[in-house]
C-alpha positions as CSV (number, residue, x, y, z in Angstrom):
1,M,68.5,63.8,60.6
2,E,70.1,61.6,63.4
3,K,67.5,60.2,65.8
4,S,67.6,61.1,69.4
5,P,68.4,58.4,72.0
6,E,64.7,58.3,72.8
7,E,63.8,57.6,69.2
8,Q,66.4,55.1,68.2
9,Q,64.8,51.9,69.5
10,P,61.1,50.8,70.2
11,I,61.2,50.2,73.9
12,K,61.1,53.4,75.9
13,A,63.6,53.5,78.8
14,F,64.5,55.9,81.5
15,G,67.6,56.4,83.6
16,W,70.2,58.9,84.7
17,A,73.0,60.0,82.4
18,A,76.2,62.0,82.5
19,R,76.3,64.5,79.6
20,D,79.8,66.1,79.9
21,V,83.1,65.8,81.8
22,S,81.6,67.2,85.0
23,G,80.3,63.7,85.5
24,L,77.1,65.0,87.0
25,L,74.2,62.6,86.4
26,A,70.6,63.7,85.6
27,P,67.4,62.2,84.4
28,F,67.5,60.9,80.8
29,N,65.0,59.5,78.4
30,F,66.3,57.0,75.9
31,S,65.2,53.6,74.3
32,R,66.2,50.0,74.2
33,R,65.8,47.5,71.3
34,A,62.9,45.1,71.1
35,T,63.5,41.7,72.7
36,G,65.0,39.6,69.9
37,E,64.8,35.8,69.5
38,K,67.9,35.3,71.6
39,D,67.4,38.2,74.0
40,V,66.3,38.5,77.6
41,Q,64.5,41.6,78.8
42,I,65.1,42.5,82.5
43,K,63.3,44.8,84.8
44,I,66.2,46.3,86.7
45,L,65.8,46.3,90.5
46,Y,69.4,47.2,91.7
47,C,72.6,48.4,90.1
48,G,75.9,48.7,91.8
49,I,78.2,51.7,91.4
50,C,81.7,50.8,90.3
51,H,84.7,53.1,90.4
52,S,84.9,52.7,86.6
53,D,81.5,54.4,86.5
54,L,83.1,57.5,88.0
55,H,86.1,57.3,85.7
56,C,83.8,57.1,82.6
57,A,81.3,59.7,83.8
58,K,84.2,62.2,84.1
59,N,86.1,61.0,81.0
60,E,89.2,60.3,83.2
61,W,90.2,57.5,80.8
62,G,89.7,59.7,77.7
63,S,87.3,57.4,76.0
64,S,83.8,58.7,77.1
65,K,81.1,59.1,74.6
66,Y,78.3,61.3,76.0
67,P,75.6,60.9,77.0
68,I,76.6,58.0,79.3
69,V,74.2,55.9,81.3
70,P,76.7,54.1,83.6
71,G,76.2,50.8,85.4
72,H,77.5,47.3,84.8
73,E,76.4,45.5,88.0
74,I,72.8,45.0,87.0
75,V,70.4,42.7,88.7
76,G,66.6,42.2,88.3
77,V,63.8,40.0,87.1
78,V,63.3,38.6,83.6
79,T,60.1,40.1,82.1
80,E,60.3,38.8,78.6
81,V,62.4,36.2,76.6
82,G,62.9,35.7,72.9
83,S,61.6,32.7,71.0
84,N,65.0,30.9,71.0
85,V,66.0,31.6,74.6
86,T,66.8,28.4,76.5
87,K,68.5,29.5,79.7
88,F,65.9,31.9,81.2
89,K,62.2,32.2,81.7
90,V,59.9,35.1,82.8
91,G,60.3,35.6,86.6
92,D,63.9,34.4,86.9
93,K,66.4,36.4,88.9
94,A,69.1,37.5,86.4
95,G,72.0,39.8,86.0
96,V,74.2,41.6,83.5
97,G,77.8,42.5,84.2
98,C,80.5,44.3,82.3
99,M,79.9,43.2,78.7
100,V,76.9,42.6,76.4
101,G,78.7,41.4,73.2
102,S,81.8,39.8,71.7
103,C,82.6,38.1,68.4
104,L,82.0,34.6,69.9
105,S,84.3,33.1,67.3
106,C,87.9,34.1,68.2
107,N,90.3,32.0,70.3
108,S,89.4,33.9,73.5
109,C,85.6,33.5,72.9
110,A,86.1,29.8,72.1
111,N,87.8,29.3,75.4
112,N,85.1,31.1,77.4
113,L,87.2,34.2,77.7
114,E,84.8,36.7,76.0
115,N,86.2,39.4,78.3
116,Y,89.5,39.3,76.3
117,C,87.8,39.3,72.9
118,K,89.2,42.2,70.7
119,K,85.6,42.9,69.7
120,I,84.1,43.0,73.2
121,I,81.1,45.3,73.6
122,P,81.0,46.9,77.1
123,T,77.7,47.2,78.8
124,Y,77.8,51.0,78.4
125,N,79.9,53.7,76.7
126,S,80.2,51.5,73.6
127,I,78.4,50.8,70.3
128,Y,76.3,47.7,69.8
129,Y,76.0,45.5,66.6
130,D,73.2,47.7,65.4
131,A,75.3,50.8,65.5
132,T,73.4,52.3,68.5
133,P,75.0,53.3,71.8
134,T,75.0,50.9,74.7
135,F,73.5,52.3,77.9
136,G,74.0,50.8,81.3
137,G,72.1,49.9,84.4
138,Y,71.3,53.2,86.0
139,S,68.0,52.7,84.3
140,D,64.7,50.8,84.5
141,V,64.9,48.2,81.8
142,F,67.6,46.2,80.0
143,V,67.8,43.9,77.0
144,A,70.7,41.6,76.4
145,N,71.5,38.4,74.5
146,E,71.1,35.5,76.8
147,H,74.7,34.5,76.4
148,F,75.7,37.6,78.3
149,V,73.1,37.2,81.1
150,V,73.8,35.3,84.3
151,R,71.4,33.5,86.6
152,I,71.4,34.9,90.2
153,P,71.1,31.9,92.6
154,E,67.9,32.0,94.7
155,N,69.7,32.3,98.1
156,L,71.7,35.4,97.1
157,P,70.0,38.8,97.9
158,L,69.7,40.8,94.7
159,D,71.0,44.1,96.2
160,A,74.2,42.6,97.8
161,S,74.9,40.3,94.9
162,A,74.9,43.1,92.3
163,P,78.6,44.1,92.9
164,L,79.6,40.5,92.4
165,L,79.0,41.0,88.6
166,C,82.1,43.3,88.6
167,A,84.0,43.3,91.9
168,G,83.2,39.6,92.5
169,I,84.4,38.2,89.2
170,T,87.3,40.7,89.0
171,T,88.8,39.1,92.2
172,Y,87.6,35.5,91.9
173,S,89.0,35.0,88.4
174,P,92.7,35.8,89.2
175,L,92.6,33.7,92.4
176,R,91.5,30.7,90.2
177,Y,93.6,31.4,87.1
178,F,96.9,32.1,88.9
179,G,96.5,29.1,91.3
180,L,96.1,31.3,94.3
181,D,93.2,29.2,95.5
182,K,94.8,26.5,97.6
183,P,94.8,26.3,101.4
184,S,98.6,26.2,101.5
185,M,98.8,29.6,99.8
186,H,99.4,33.0,101.4
187,V,97.8,35.9,99.4
188,G,98.0,39.6,100.0
189,V,95.1,42.0,99.1
190,V,96.1,45.6,98.5
191,G,93.4,48.1,99.2
192,L,90.2,47.4,101.3
193,G,87.6,48.9,99.1
194,G,84.9,47.6,96.8
195,L,87.2,45.0,95.1
196,G,89.4,44.4,98.1
197,H,86.8,43.4,100.6
198,V,85.3,40.9,98.2
199,A,88.7,39.5,97.4
200,V,89.2,38.8,101.1
201,K,85.9,37.0,101.2
202,F,86.6,34.8,98.2
203,A,90.2,34.0,99.2
204,K,89.1,33.0,102.8
205,A,86.3,30.8,101.3
206,L,89.0,29.1,99.3
207,G,90.9,28.4,102.5
208,V,93.7,30.8,101.7
209,K,95.7,32.7,104.3
210,V,95.0,36.4,103.6
211,T,96.9,39.5,104.5
212,V,95.3,42.9,103.9
213,I,97.8,45.6,102.8
214,S,96.6,49.2,103.2
215,T,97.7,52.7,103.8
216,S,94.9,53.1,106.3
217,A,95.8,51.8,109.7
218,H,92.2,52.4,111.0
219,K,91.0,49.6,108.7
220,K,92.8,46.9,110.7
221,N,90.0,45.9,112.9
222,E,87.6,45.8,110.0
223,A,89.9,43.6,108.0
224,L,90.6,41.1,110.8
225,E,87.4,41.1,112.8
226,H,84.7,41.7,110.2
227,L,86.2,40.2,107.0
228,G,88.2,37.5,108.6
229,A,91.7,38.4,107.2
230,D,94.5,36.6,109.0
231,S,96.8,39.6,109.2
232,F,97.1,43.3,108.3
233,L,100.0,45.4,107.1
234,V,100.2,49.2,106.9
235,S,102.1,49.7,103.6
236,T,103.7,52.9,104.8
237,D,105.2,51.2,107.9
238,K,108.6,50.1,106.8
239,D,109.1,47.9,109.9
240,Q,105.8,46.0,109.3
241,M,106.6,45.5,105.6
242,Q,110.1,44.3,106.3
243,V,108.8,41.5,108.5
244,A,106.6,40.3,105.7
245,V,109.3,40.2,103.0
246,D,109.3,37.0,100.9
247,T,106.2,35.6,102.6
248,M,103.4,35.7,100.0
249,D,102.6,33.5,97.0
250,G,100.6,36.1,95.4
251,I,99.1,39.6,95.7
252,L,95.9,41.0,94.3
253,D,96.4,44.8,93.9
254,T,93.0,46.5,93.7
255,V,94.1,50.1,94.0
256,S,93.2,52.5,91.2
257,A,95.4,55.3,92.4
258,V,99.1,55.8,91.5
259,H,101.2,53.9,94.1
260,P,104.6,52.3,94.4
261,L,105.0,48.7,93.3
262,L,108.5,48.0,94.8
263,P,107.3,47.5,98.4
264,L,104.7,45.0,97.2
265,I,107.1,43.0,95.0
266,S,109.4,42.6,98.0
267,L,106.6,40.8,99.8
268,L,106.5,38.0,97.2
269,K,108.3,34.7,97.5
270,S,110.3,33.5,94.5
271,H,107.9,32.8,91.6
272,G,105.3,34.9,93.3
273,K,102.7,36.8,91.4
274,L,101.6,40.5,91.7
275,V,98.3,40.7,89.9
276,M,97.0,44.2,89.0
277,L,93.2,44.6,89.2
278,G,92.9,48.4,89.7
279,A,93.2,50.8,86.8
280,P,95.2,54.0,87.7
281,D,94.8,56.9,85.3
282,R,98.5,57.3,85.0
283,P,101.4,54.8,84.4
284,L,103.0,53.2,87.4
285,E,106.8,52.8,87.8
286,F,107.8,49.3,87.2
287,P,111.1,48.1,89.0
288,V,112.6,45.3,86.9
289,F,115.5,44.0,89.0
290,P,113.4,42.7,92.0
291,M,111.4,40.7,89.4
292,L,114.5,39.2,88.0
293,A,115.9,38.3,91.4
294,G,113.0,35.9,92.2
295,R,111.5,35.0,88.8
296,K,108.5,37.0,89.9
297,I,105.5,37.8,87.7
298,L,103.7,41.1,87.3
299,A,100.3,40.4,85.7
300,G,97.0,41.9,85.0
301,S,93.4,40.5,85.1
302,G,90.1,42.0,83.9
303,I,86.7,40.6,85.0
304,G,86.1,37.1,83.6
305,G,84.2,35.2,80.9
306,M,80.5,34.3,81.1
307,K,81.1,30.7,82.2
308,E,83.4,31.7,85.0
309,T,81.1,34.5,86.1
310,Q,78.3,32.0,86.6
311,E,80.7,29.7,88.4
312,M,81.7,32.6,90.7
313,L,78.0,33.4,91.5
314,D,77.3,29.7,92.3
315,F,80.4,29.6,94.5
316,A,79.3,32.8,96.2
317,A,75.9,31.2,96.9
318,E,77.4,28.0,98.3
319,N,79.7,30.1,100.6
320,N,77.3,32.9,101.5
321,I,79.5,35.6,99.9
322,V,77.9,38.9,99.1
323,A,79.3,42.5,99.0
324,D,79.0,44.8,102.0
325,I,76.8,47.5,100.6
326,E,75.1,50.8,101.2
327,V,71.8,50.9,99.3
328,I,70.9,54.4,98.0
329,P,68.0,56.1,96.2
330,M,68.6,57.1,92.6
331,D,68.6,60.8,93.4
332,Y,71.5,60.3,95.8
333,V,73.8,59.1,93.0
334,N,75.8,62.3,92.6
335,T,76.5,62.5,96.3
336,A,77.5,58.8,96.2
337,M,79.9,59.6,93.3
338,E,81.5,62.4,95.4
339,R,81.9,60.0,98.3
340,L,83.4,57.3,96.1
341,A,85.9,59.8,94.8
342,R,87.2,60.5,98.3
343,A,87.0,56.8,99.3
344,D,84.1,57.3,101.6
345,A,82.2,54.1,100.8
346,R,81.7,50.9,102.8
347,Y,82.2,49.1,100.6
348,R,79.9,49.4,97.6
349,F,77.0,51.7,96.8
350,V,74.0,50.0,95.2
351,I,71.2,52.0,93.7
352,D,67.7,50.8,94.5
353,I,66.4,51.2,91.0
354,G,63.1,49.4,91.5
355,N,61.8,51.6,94.3
356,T,63.5,55.0,93.7
357,L,63.9,55.6,89.9
358,K,61.1,57.9,89.1
359,T,60.2,58.8,85.5
360,A,60.7,62.5,84.7
């Protein structure tokens, strides 16, 4: 007889899980593996809510395996380390992001790009090497190989640094990789949500000129006065968009809803780069001729490797970059998911696991 999630592993764990396509989360008893020789055990204190948590909970990408304990923006304190662990000790502030495994031998892994490994193991909604399901950070304890654990710098607050493990690296990596990190550059950020607001902060810290592009005119003051963007465009205002044609070296598109690409492509200079970071649940229309006319690039980027994730956290610590968050108790999570679905978040929900996750 197949063992229940509570019986599969030796360490008892407790969290909240979605059990069907309703996406509703409820208390869930399960188990974690014992701390192996290269493993780090973490007492989870905070976990950010990513839009992908909502997609997975509701099976909007068609790949959900229930029950699902979401959460891949995990921060806490190390409570146990394996005998061969070298990077962490008990009491360290540590985090786990979007992945907990990869082959560590392919070309991607050899180049510190574990995030592009064909055998990547996501932090939740996947199967680990031991054939058991991976469960995420909406829970009290986590065990991971030290290779996939990052150190949280001492001056970063745990709650507001949690979203950096997904939103932070998702925006930092393409700025660096595509060379959009120089003071002479002009970068557009499409969407001022969980990813977008962090993208603005990283780009400004790199000395880049930043224009926020949004359908929401009411976000202008927030973008300019609070986040420090240099300019703001309402993407549905044709006059505003026309003035900005051929002015940008690159654009980070953080929007996960279906939206037109042509107006964005027109903003790019020749050789400009439109980098997709959001993940709409339906294909977007891709206009080819405007790309040919200026040797423009349409690219994608997903999170980052472990080395770059640590680099991002260290850069954030040096430049006082954290996410703007709303800390919530565990039992508010379903309401938070509803608010996230209607874009009513400023800008990232973070669950106070340490103080509010109560064992059933």
